[in-house]
C-alpha positions in Angstrom: -16.2 -15.7 53.4 -20.0 -15.4 54.2 -19.1 -14.4 57.7 -16.9 -11.7 56.4 -19.6 -10.3 53.9 -22.2 -10.3 56.7 -19.7 -8.3 59.0 -19.0 -5.8 56.2 -22.7 -5.3 55.6 -23.4 -4.8 59.4 -20.6 -2.3 59.5 -21.9 -0.4 56.5 -25.4 -0.4 57.9 -24.1 0.8 61.4 -22.3 3.7 59.6 -25.3 4.6 57.6 -27.7 4.7 60.8 -25.0 6.7 62.8 -24.7 9.2 60.0 -28.6 9.5 59.5 -29.2 10.1 63.1 -27.2 13.4 63.1 -29.3 14.7 60.2 -32.4 14.8 62.5 -33.1 16.9 65.6 -33.4 14.9 68.9 -37.2 14.9 69.8 -39.3 13.3 72.4 -42.0 12.1 70.0 -41.9 10.9 66.4 -45.4 9.5 65.5 -47.0 8.8 62.1 -50.6 7.8 61.5 -53.3 8.1 58.9 -56.4 10.2 59.2 -59.2 8.5 57.3 -62.4 10.5 56.5 -64.8 10.7 53.6 -62.8 8.7 51.0 -59.4 10.3 51.8 -56.5 8.7 53.7 -54.4 11.6 54.9 -50.8 11.0 56.4 -50.0 12.8 59.7 -46.6 13.2 61.3 -46.0 14.5 64.9 -42.5 15.5 65.8 -41.1 17.4 68.8 -41.6 18.0 72.5 -44.6 16.0 73.7 -43.7 16.9 77.3 -44.6 20.5 76.7 -48.2 19.6 76.4 -48.4 22.1 73.5 -49.4 20.8 70.0 -49.0 23.1 67.0 -51.3 21.8 64.2 -50.2 23.2 60.9 -52.2 23.6 57.6 -50.2 23.9 54.5 -50.8 26.0 51.5 -52.3 25.1 48.3 -54.9 23.7 48.2 -53.8 20.6 46.3 -50.3 21.9 45.4 -48.7 21.9 48.9 -47.8 19.1 51.5 -47.7 18.9 55.2 -43.8 18.6 55.4 -43.5 22.0 53.6 -43.5 23.2 57.2 -40.7 20.9 58.2 -37.7 22.5 56.5 -35.6 25.5 57.3 -33.8 26.7 60.4 -37.0 27.6 62.4 -38.2 24.0 62.6 -35.5 22.7 64.9 -36.3 25.4 67.5 -40.1 24.8 67.4 -39.7 21.0 67.6 -37.5 21.4 70.6 -40.1 23.3 72.5 -43.3 22.0 71.2 -45.0 19.0 69.5 -45.4 19.9 65.8 -48.2 18.4 63.7 -47.9 18.1 60.0 -50.4 16.6 57.7 -51.2 16.2 54.0 -54.7 17.4 53.3 -57.0 15.6 51.0 -55.8 15.7 47.3 -52.2 16.9 48.6 -48.8 15.4 48.9 -49.0 11.6 49.7 -52.7 11.6 50.6 -54.8 9.1 48.7 -58.1 7.5 48.4 -61.0 8.7 46.2 -59.9 11.7 44.1 -63.2 13.0 43.0 -63.2 16.8 42.3 -66.6 16.6 44.2 -64.7 16.0 47.3 -62.9 19.5 47.1 -65.3 21.4 49.1 -64.8 24.0 51.9 -66.8 21.9 54.2 -64.8 18.8 53.6 -61.5 20.6 54.5 -63.1 22.1 57.7 -64.5 18.7 58.7 -61.1 17.0 58.0 -59.4 19.5 60.3 -61.8 19.1 63.0 -61.5 15.3 62.8 -57.7 15.7 63.2 -58.2 18.1 66.2 -60.4 15.5 67.9 -58.0 12.7 67.0 -55.1 14.5 68.6 -57.0 15.1 71.8 -58.1 11.6 72.0 -54.5 10.2 71.2 -52.5 12.7 73.4 -55.0 13.9 75.9 -58.0 16.2 76.2 -55.8 18.6 78.3 -53.2 19.3 75.4 -52.9 23.0 74.5 -53.7 23.1 70.8 -52.7 25.9 68.5 -53.5 26.3 64.7 -50.9 27.6 62.2 -52.0 28.0 58.6 -49.9 29.2 55.7 -51.5 30.9 52.5 -54.5 28.7 51.6 -53.9 27.2 55.1 -54.5 30.6 56.7 -57.8 30.9 54.8 -58.7 27.3 55.6 -58.2 27.6 59.3 -60.2 30.9 59.3 -63.1 29.1 57.8 -62.7 26.4 60.5 -62.4 28.9 63.4 -65.6 30.7 62.2 -67.5 27.3 62.1 -69.9 26.7 65.1 -67.9 26.2 68.4 -64.8 24.7 66.8 -62.6 27.6 68.0 -63.3 26.6 71.6 -60.9 23.7 71.0 -58.1 26.0 69.9 -55.8 28.1 72.2 -54.5 30.4 69.5 -54.3 31.0 65.9 -51.1 31.9 63.8 -51.9 33.0 60.3 -49.0 33.3 57.9 -49.8 35.2 54.6 -53.4 33.8 54.7 -55.8 34.6 51.8 -59.2 36.5 52.2 -60.6 37.1 48.8 -59.4 35.3 45.7 -61.4 37.7 43.3 -59.9 40.8 44.8 -56.3 39.4 44.4 -55.5 41.3 41.1 -56.6 44.5 42.6 -54.4 43.9 45.5 -51.4 43.0 43.4 -51.9 46.0 41.2 -52.0 48.4 44.0 -49.0 46.9 45.8 -47.0 46.9 42.5 -47.8 50.6 41.8 -46.7 51.4 45.3 -43.3 49.7 44.8 -42.9 51.1 41.3 -43.4 54.7 42.4 -41.1 54.2 45.4 -38.4 52.8 43.3 -38.8 55.3 40.5 -38.6 58.1 43.1 -35.2 56.7 44.4 -33.8 56.1 41.0 -33.8 52.4 41.3 -34.4 50.3 38.1 -36.3 53.2 36.8 -36.8 51.9 33.2 -38.1 48.5 34.3 -40.5 50.0 37.0 -41.7 52.6 34.7 -42.6 49.9 32.2 -44.4 47.9 35.0 -46.3 50.9 36.0 -47.4 51.6 32.5 -48.6 47.9 32.0 -50.5 48.1 35.2 -52.4 51.1 34.1 -53.6 49.3 31.1 -55.2 46.5 32.9 -59.1 46.9 33.4 -59.5 46.2 37.1 -63.1 47.3 37.1 -64.3 44.0 35.9 -63.4 40.8 37.8 -62.3 38.2 37.1 -59.8 39.6 34.7 -60.0 39.0 31.0 -57.6 36.5 29.3 -55.5 39.3 27.9 -55.3 41.3 31.2 -54.4 38.1 33.1 -51.3 37.7 30.7 -50.3 41.3 31.3 -50.5 40.8 35.1 -48.5 37.5 34.9 -45.8 39.3 32.9 -45.8 42.2 35.4 -45.6 40.1 38.5 -42.8 38.1 37.0 -40.7 41.2 36.2 -41.4 42.8 39.7 -40.6 39.7 41.6 -37.2 39.6 39.9 -36.4 43.1 41.2 -38.1 42.5 44.7 -36.1 39.3 45.3 -33.1 41.3 45.8 -34.6 42.9 48.9 -35.4 39.4 50.5 -33.5 37.6 53.2 -32.9 34.4 51.1 -30.5 32.5 53.6 -33.2 29.9 54.3 -35.5 30.6 51.3 -36.7 27.6 49.5 -34.2 25.4 51.5 -35.4 21.7 51.1 -38.2 22.6 48.7 -37.2 20.1 46.1 -36.3 17.2 48.3 -39.5 17.6 50.4 -41.7 17.9 47.3 -40.2 15.1 45.2 -38.1 12.9 47.5 -39.7 13.3 51.0 -42.4 11.3 52.7 -45.0 13.5 51.1 -43.8 12.8 47.8 -45.7 10.5 45.6 -47.3 9.8 42.1 -50.5 11.2 43.6 -48.7 14.5 44.2 -48.1 15.1 40.5 -51.6 14.1 39.5 -53.1 16.3 42.4 -51.1 19.2 40.9 -52.7 18.6 37.5 -56.3 18.7 39.1 -55.5 22.2 40.6 -57.9 23.9 43.0 -60.3 25.2 40.4 -63.3 23.0 41.6 -62.9 24.6 45.0 -62.4 28.2 43.7 -66.0 28.9 43.1 -67.1 27.7 46.4 -64.5 29.7 48.2 -65.9 32.8 46.5 -69.5 31.9 47.6 -68.5 31.3 51.2 -67.1 34.9 51.3 -64.5 34.6 54.1 -64.6 38.2 55.0 -68.1 38.0 56.3 -67.1 35.1 58.6 -64.2 36.8 60.1 -65.9 38.7 62.9 -67.0 35.3 64.4 -63.2 34.6 65.2 -62.6 35.5 68.9 -59.5 33.6 70.0 -56.0 35.1 70.4 -54.5 35.6 66.9 -51.0 36.3 65.5 -51.0 37.5 61.9 -47.8 37.5 60.1 -47.4 38.9 56.5 -44.5 39.9 54.3 -43.8 43.4 53.0 -42.9 42.1 49.6 -45.6 39.5 49.2 -47.8 40.6 46.1 -50.5 38.0 46.3 -51.1 38.2 50.1 -49.7 41.6 51.1 -49.9 43.3 54.4 -53.1 45.0 53.1 -54.7 41.5 53.3 -53.2 41.1 56.9 -55.0 44.3 57.7 -58.3 42.9 56.6 -57.8 39.9 58.9 -56.8 42.2 61.7 -59.7 44.7 61.3 -62.5 42.0 60.8 -61.8 39.5 63.4 -63.1 40.1 66.9 -60.2 38.9 68.9 -59.2 41.2 71.7 -55.9 39.8 71.7 -54.4 40.1 68.2 -51.2 41.3 66.6 -50.4 42.0 62.9 -46.7 41.7 62.2 -45.1 42.8 59.0 -41.8 41.3 58.0 -39.5 43.7 56.2 -37.3 41.1 54.3 -40.0 38.6 53.3 -42.4 37.8 50.6 -44.7 34.8 51.1 -42.8 32.7 53.7 -41.9 34.6 56.7 -40.7 31.5 58.6 -38.0 30.7 56.1 -36.8 34.2 55.2 -36.8 35.5 58.7 -36.6 32.5 61.0 -35.1 34.1 64.2 -37.7 36.8 64.2 -40.5 34.3 63.5 -39.5 32.0 66.2 -39.3 34.6 68.8 -42.8 36.0 67.8 -44.2 32.6 67.5 -43.0 31.2 70.9 -43.8 34.6 72.7 -47.4 34.2 71.4 -47.7 30.5 72.3 -46.3 31.0 75.7 -48.6 33.8 76.6 -51.7 31.9 75.5 -50.9 28.2 76.2 
């Protein structure tokens, strides 16, 4: 009887393993290790084609609210891992990172030094000769820009992919208001949802944008306006891959932990003041490496206007600003085929 039970268990386990293998892309490398620095233990995952000798180091959005494996979902991921080694990591105070959780650790300098420590670790672990690219999304776009503008750090990097990166936190409401006003006027002129867009335009005009940060009442108006506008603009997005795997990654995946929930409660407000003081726009001319800037037409917070700031201010002689027509904030999810084509063309050119 015991032998029969053991046989059944082995059979069930074999079926489970066989089924599970089919769910994951066949890759040449699947490493995991921890980056330990300044009181934080940050998990790192490396998946993909090690033989390519090209490593793409990703920096997720947030800060605090995101996770490294946010990048490992959607149709685009499989293609990139087939061609390159993709590096995903949970930044301090994010995802499954743990250690000391003092708000004093939330500094631009800490994030920059964490990133450089990981860059050096990858070169030590996989070879000084690897071609290393940086890919940052949202806050990650801003953080990687801070990194590249620091000393000679960019000498270690072959190229930079900035997806919907942030430049100026304080100017955000102005960018949103300008973008919404443009969409409102366009849609009113073509007779689309005229009543709602007219109401949105009227509310925007009541907000005092001459004094930043906005007052509490004006913030409420902007929040309401963005919510209504996004409901209308969502119809224009390619949503085939949009938000795919978000819930499982955030709450059930390797990055999920109790720490993630407590980190979200902290927010990034301790870092917000310092970001403003560093004034990223003044640092951008220091960036000279090849750069691919990808922004979404319907992204209100980091619109193509923000992408134009990056493009105009960096000193790179090899740079491209690409605006995705059916995208808001996550081009790699909403237009994966176009994203992969541009991404791979850029990497192949500069590796």
